[in-house]
VEXKEMAR-501722 format. One record per residue (C-alpha): residue in three letters; x, y, z. Coordinates in steps of 0.001 Angstrom, whole numbers, padded with zeros to 6 digits, always signed. Layout:
VEXKEMAR-501722
ALAXYZ;...
END
This chain:
VEXKEMAR-501722
MET-162688-012875-020695;GLN-160413-014175-017951;LYS-158594-010833-017791;ILE-161923-009039-017333;LEU-162885-011405-014536;ASP-159454-011029-012902;ALA-159822-007236-012924;ILE-163283-007448-011344;MET-162057-009881-008715;GLN-159352-007393-007675;ALA-162169-005369-006103;GLU-162913-008144-003594;GLY-161708-006904-000220;ALA-160019-003844-001734;ALA-159966-000581+000204;ASP-161262+001234-002877;PRO-163180-001264-005061;ALA-164262+001436-007512;ALA-160650+002352-008288;GLU-159772-001288-008929;LEU-162714-001701-011274;ARG-161684+001227-013481;ALA-159008-001086-014892;VAL-161594-002803-017093;ALA-161642+000271-019335;ALA-158156-000597-020616;LEU-158909-004246-021340;PRO-159928-005459-024796;VAL-163475-006733-025224;PRO-163528-010369-026378;GLU-164833-011120-029855;SER-167283-013678-028468;TYR-168749-014825-025180;ARG-170866-017622-023733;GLY-174598-017072-023590;VAL-177730-019122-022922;VAL-179662-019280-026183;VAL-182636-020732-027937;ARG-182125-021502-031626;ALA-184418-020535-034486;ALA-183849-023919-036100;GLU-185465-025596-033077;ALA-188504-023327-032725;ALA-190868-026159-033728;MET-189295-028801-031488;PHE-192244-028897-029038;ASP-195056-028680-031583;GLY-197975-030889-030599;LEU-196969-031171-026938;ASP-198976-029875-024011;THR-197372-026853-022326;ARG-196536-028907-019239;GLU-194640-031458-021335;LYS-192307-028905-022938;ASP-188850-029132-021369;PRO-186547-026069-021182;ARG-183593-028390-020611;LYS-183892-029480-024247;SER-184172-026029-025795;LEU-181777-023856-023762;HIS-178149-024150-024846;VAL-174917-022506-023708;GLN-172879-021489-026760;GLU-170373-018929-027967;VAL-171963-015915-029650;PRO-170308-012919-031330;THR-170027-009844-029127;PRO-172417-007187-030465;GLU-171279-003690-031348;VAL-172093-001036-028734;GLY-174245+001629-030360;PRO-175241+005143-029327;GLY-176957+005209-025962;GLU-175956+001620-025204;ALA-173633-000139-022768;LEU-171879-003492-022687;ILE-171700-005070-019240;ALA-169799-008006-017812;VAL-172535-010086-016216;MET-171581-011473-012820;GLY-175053-012719-011858;SER-178454-013134-013454;ALA-181779-014849-012733;VAL-184586-016861-014310;ASN-187970-015241-014856;TYR-191122-016723-016277;ASN-190418-015016-019589;THR-187314-017226-019760;VAL-189639-020204-019488;TRP-191921-018820-022214;THR-188931-018242-024482;SER-187605-021747-023850;ILE-190892-023468-024705;PHE-191627-021105-027636;GLU-194913-019868-026185;PRO-197089-017991-026925;VAL-194945-017529-030054;PRO-191236-018093-030721;THR-189359-014944-029750;PHE-187599-014773-033125;ALA-190640-012906-034419;PHE-189847-010152-031887;LEU-186215-010041-032992;ARG-187144-009797-036676;ARG-189456-006855-036028;TYR-186853-005076-033909;GLY-183913-005536-036301;ARG-181027-003261-035251;GLY-178593-006177-035140;HIS-180843-008295-032910;ASP-182282-010511-035671;ARG-180053-013559-035345;PRO-180606-017342-035621;TYR-179978-017495-031867;HIS-181587-015558-029039;VAL-179493-014838-025934;VAL-182144-014816-023205;GLY-182471-013324-019728;SER-184066-010168-018331;ASP-182021-009682-015134;ALA-178347-008865-014619;ALA-175854-007500-012138;GLY-172333-006727-013246;VAL-169743-004173-014308;VAL-169875-001710-017193;LEU-167189-002499-019791;ARG-168000-000043-022574;VAL-170490+002736-023228;GLY-171622+004021-026593;PRO-171679+007589-027918;GLY-173887+009925-025942;VAL-173725+008019-022635;THR-172669+010306-019765;ARG-174337+008810-016674;TRP-172215+005628-016654;ARG-168599+004732-017348;PRO-166470+001567-017446;GLY-165988+000078-013991;ASP-169376+001090-012590;GLU-171152-001678-010678;VAL-174718-001880-011915;VAL-177943-003817-012124;ALA-180094-003713-015243;HIS-183848-003360-015404;CYS-185519-004898-018435;LEU-187324-001949-020057;SER-185981-001299-023536;VAL-187649+001729-025086;GLU-186936+004050-028009;LEU-188974+007125-026908;GLU-189356+008285-030498;ASP-193121+008564-030050;ALA-194955+011113-027902;ALA-197030+008338-026302;GLY-194073+007192-024206;HIS-193167+010491-022631;ASP-195759+010458-019859;ASP-195310+006757-019109;THR-192554+004936-020984;MET-194498+001665-020783;LEU-196972+003218-023243;ASP-194311+003797-025883;PRO-195307+001777-028973;GLN-191702+000552-029232;GLN-191480-000584-025613;ARG-189863-004016-025324;ILE-188658-006352-022599;TRP-184902-006807-022840;GLY-183793-010426-023178;PHE-187302-011493-024198;GLU-188253-009163-027055;THR-184622-008146-027699;ASN-181421-010134-028023;TYR-178202-010162-025946;GLY-179915-010705-022586;GLY-178554-011264-019111;LEU-178141-015052-018951;ALA-174635-014788-020343;GLU-171106-013600-019637;LEU-171745-010271-021394;ALA-174930-008343-022114;LEU-175895-005408-024305;VAL-178323-002914-022766;LYS-179556+000588-023312;ALA-177680+002795-020861;ASN-180961+003975-019337;GLN-181591+000390-018209;LEU-178754+000679-015717;MET-179146+001395-012001;PRO-176659+001305-009115;LYS-175954-002122-007678;PRO-176977-002371-003989;VAL-173669-002342-002128;HIS-174690-004801+000587;LEU-175699-007595-001779;SER-173723-010232-003648;TRP-173872-010348-007436;GLU-176499-013067-007553;GLU-178613-011401-004858;ALA-178476-008032-006589;ALA-179474-009568-009926;CYS-182586-011395-008801;PRO-185019-008567-007823;GLY-184855-006531-011055;LEU-187802-007706-013140;VAL-190110-008986-010414;ASN-189467-006232-007868;SER-190189-003499-010409;THR-193214-005370-011751;ALA-194697-005768-008278;TYR-194001-002109-007488;ARG-195936-000849-010509;GLN-198685-003427-010140;LEU-199369-002741-006481;VAL-197922+000631-005413;SER-197680+002905-008441;ARG-200351+005332-009625;HIS-200370+003232-012808;GLY-201360+000144-010821;ALA-203618-000546-007858;ARG-202469+002488-005783;MET-202326+000432-002591;LYS-202886+002442+000588;GLN-202604+001876+004328;GLY-205290-000442+005657;ASP-205952-002218+002353;THR-206469-005958+002331;VAL-204408-007415-000517;LEU-204888-010959-001805;ILE-201581-012132-003264;TRP-201476-015233-005443;GLY-198200-017169-005451;ALA-197067-015175-002447;SER-193836-017107-001937;GLY-192895-016997-005629;GLY-190661-014650-007570;LEU-193310-011975-008074;GLY-195547-012530-005066;SER-192706-012452-002543;TYR-192034-008809-003430;ALA-195746-007961-003382;VAL-195889-009300+000189;GLN-193021-007014+001211;PHE-194623-003967-000424;ALA-197936-004705+001296;LEU-196309-005030+004704;ASN-194146-001917+004207;GLY-197140+000106+003029;GLY-199428-000643+005958;ALA-201637-003095+004063;THR-202661-006582+005162;PRO-201479-009291+002770;VAL-203521-012471+002417;CYS-200982-014885+000992;VAL-202092-017694-001311;VAL-199582-020533-001661;SER-199513-024179-002690;SER-197806-025962+000210;PRO-197138-025719+003958;GLN-193466-025012+003225;LYS-194383-021980+001135;ALA-196776-020850+003854;GLN-193842-020848+006283;LEU-191886-018559+003960;CYS-194728-016049+003928;ARG-194871-016066+007701;ALA-191103-015592+007818;MET-191593-012388+005796;GLY-194055-011164+008434;ALA-197376-012117+006849;GLU-199950-013595+009224;LEU-202810-014567+006909;VAL-202049-017501+004614;ILE-204238-019791+002496;ASP-203028-023109+001075;ARG-204765-023266-002309;SER-203906-026938-002882;GLY-207321-027897-001494;TYR-209211-025793-004067;ARG-210320-026794-007569;PHE-211657-023733-009348;TRP-212374-025665-012570;ARG-214643-028718-012707;ASP-213272-029544-016150;GLU-211490-027736-018982;GLN-214621-025742-019863;THR-216454-025209-016563;GLN-215498-023197-013497;ASP-216850-024139-010072;VAL-218636-021160-008539;SER-219063-023033-005265;GLU-215253-023094-004963;TRP-215125-019336-005509;LYS-217591-018918-002671;ARG-215709-021298-000381;PHE-212480-019438-001147;GLY-214121-016073-000392;ALA-215443-017425+002879;GLU-211947-018499+003943;ILE-210599-015047+003127;ARG-213278-013378+005243;ALA-212659-015821+008086;LEU-209008-014757+008143;THR-209610-011025+007780;GLY-212499-010652+010191;GLY-215075-010277+007445;GLU-213105-008126+004997;ASP-213027-008864+001271;PRO-209820-007929-000593;ASP-209503-004301-001665;ILE-206887-005474-004165;VAL-206292-008846-005800;PHE-202690-009220-007021;GLU-203181-011490-010048;HIS-200635-013289-012181;PRO-201572-017003-012485;GLY-204237-016081-015040;ARG-206691-018626-016412;GLU-206708-020977-013423;THR-207505-018296-010840;PHE-208932-015252-012610;GLY-212601-016127-012194;ALA-212078-016577-008461;SER-210111-013307-008280;VAL-212928-011273-009815;TYR-215458-012942-007527;VAL-213625-012423-004203;ALA-212564-008791-004727;LYS-214642-006442-002612;ARG-217364-004220-004023;GLY-215509-001394-005745;GLY-212256-003339-005463;THR-209424-003794-007932;ILE-207997-006820-009697;VAL-204555-005911-011051;THR-203107-008456-013439;CYS-199928-009266-015302;ALA-198353-012377-016826;SER-200775-015382-016882;THR-198564-018318-016028;SER-201455-020818-016112;GLY-202945-019520-019360;TYR-203772-016282-021184;LEU-207481-016831-021915;HIS-209162-015569-018753;GLN-212800-016305-018001;TYR-214884-014642-015303;ASP-218521-013884-014530;ASN-218986-010267-015559;ARG-221951-009812-013212;TYR-219534-009766-010270;LEU-217436-007122-012006;TRP-220053-004816-013484;MET-222749-004946-010816;HIS-220236-004657-007973;LEU-218288-001824-009632;LYS-214940-003612-009614;ARG-212006-002714-011844;ILE-209488-004809-013774;ILE-206141-003105-014354;GLY-203565-004501-016744;SER-199971-004014-015616;HIS-196724-004766-017437;PHE-193232-004428-015942;ALA-192500-000790-014941;ASN-191331+002481-016369;TYR-187825+003766-015713;ARG-188842+005853-012680;GLU-190768+002961-011105;ALA-187847+000571-011660;TRP-185465+003112-010099;GLU-187725+003587-007060;ALA-188073-000163-006611;ASN-184290-000579-006772;ARG-183845+002274-004286;LEU-185891+000310-001757;ILE-183550-002656-002244;MET-180529-000368-001795;ARG-181937+001031+001459;GLY-182666-002407+002884;ARG-186422-001836+002936;VAL-187118-004649+000462;HIS-184948-007756+000300;PRO-184022-010317-002335;THR-185950-013579-002219;LEU-183197-015703-003734;SER-183641-019375-002915;ARG-181161-021228-005112;VAL-178295-020444-007491;TYR-177222-022360-010586;CYS-174197-022041-012846;LEU-174673-020911-016441;GLU-174586-024474-017773;GLN-177501-025411-015489;THR-179850-022688-016748;GLY-182042-025259-018494;GLN-182590-027030-015194;ALA-183276-023722-013444;ALA-185911-022804-016044;SER-187404-026285-015788;ASP-187794-025873-012033;VAL-189605-022568-012527;HIS-191777-024073-015271;ARG-192867-026873-012922;ASN-193299-024514-009926;LEU-190651-026385-007929;HIS-188941-023165-006895;GLN-189470-020651-004121;GLY-188785-016942-004505;LYS-186242-016306-007258;VAL-183799-018675-008920;GLY-180386-017129-009588;VAL-177727-017948-012181;LEU-174025-017099-011980;GLY-172539-015424-015042;LEU-168829-014636-014797;ALA-168822-014839-010994;PRO-166837-017961-010047;ALA-168738-018487-006793;GLU-171646-017203-004736;GLY-171248-014452-002151;LEU-168945-012136-004133;GLY-169488-008441-004776;VAL-170499-007306-001266;ARG-169062-003814-000737;ASP-170778-002801+002525;PRO-170631-005706+005003;GLN-171900-003515+007852;LEU-175148-002702+006050;ARG-175441-006333+005069;ALA-175034-007480+008669;ARG-178071-005426+009689;HIS-180240-007289+007164;GLU-178518-010691+006953;ALA-181468-012687+008261;ALA-183910-011059+005841;ILE-181533-011448+002889;ASN-181201-015167+003600;ARG-184847-015880+004453;PHE-185433-017928+001349;ARG-181945-019487+001281;ASN-182267-020809+004798;ARG-185403-022735+003829;
END
């Protein structure tokens, strides 16, 4: 593993980094590597505890795992940087079900008593399997998390509709929170040349998810002039939604939970911000407070000059969904993914049906949407929202911070990279966007 890292580090400051990186093709692949795992034997360790009491620091372990064989259409990458997503939290607390059920159904060498987690990665291709022509050893890449077989006709118009669509590192093994990762070759995209490894790794899942949810024809189809209510606007998903809204001529109304997070939204260019910490949308576990929905809607209209949201960008789920349906404008759209506060949504259907609103379910992105979202990162039109970076051994703490909503933007994790700031190949392009790249780090 050290020889692989040494070869990659030769590209730092080299006149021709690509030529230096081709040397990895001649190096042997190690028989094992370090990965962040959950263990099947511990899947019941949090039984009986409330979700908030489950601690990822107890369930996520760094251990040696055997290097998987690279099959047809696959690639093995040396992971220099990765990131924590909320599906890492779900995996670590074994909710809604332990992920080993996914691995058993998938088979194909992924059914193991350990699950190497992580759905983001930036690194260098080490090996490609038979049939791979687009990529070769030494290529610098980022990986999106769509794993799909495309053996069914349903996936050929929109790959997210393929019945065998899975999220890599969550519903498959050998994910990105590790020194090596196994991916399908069509998960790979070019690494943005002006970003470091950890910066390039962090947009993958959330940037693509926000793109489909808000911009794509499969999502809300945001247009110029739309008012877009964005929950968790300074978080990993919402921070990209804010950038898409601003780039697309929409007006984001950012909902956050503290004055510090409000400042981050304003730093991105958003002007309309609501601190939700003063709202209680539930009177108790069974009863929502309609008067709070109305008060929330009134604050939105006060900020927008009387406009209700054309689009509500939903992902908290149970805690906020009733309010989201209520505040969307007549004929408006609530587009939802995830459900970080709970999956069982409740809302008053009168406000949906009688006001002709729509609820759209959205899940990650197809290959084209992920590629387009990454292209915007490469062109410096959308920027990483990386706030903090951990080493591999600290992944449990990183996931715990996300679980408790102590983070801002995205939380990165170093894989093989020995330090932050490595992997930048175009310092001139970076210099033009330095302030935006570091917006969340400087806070």
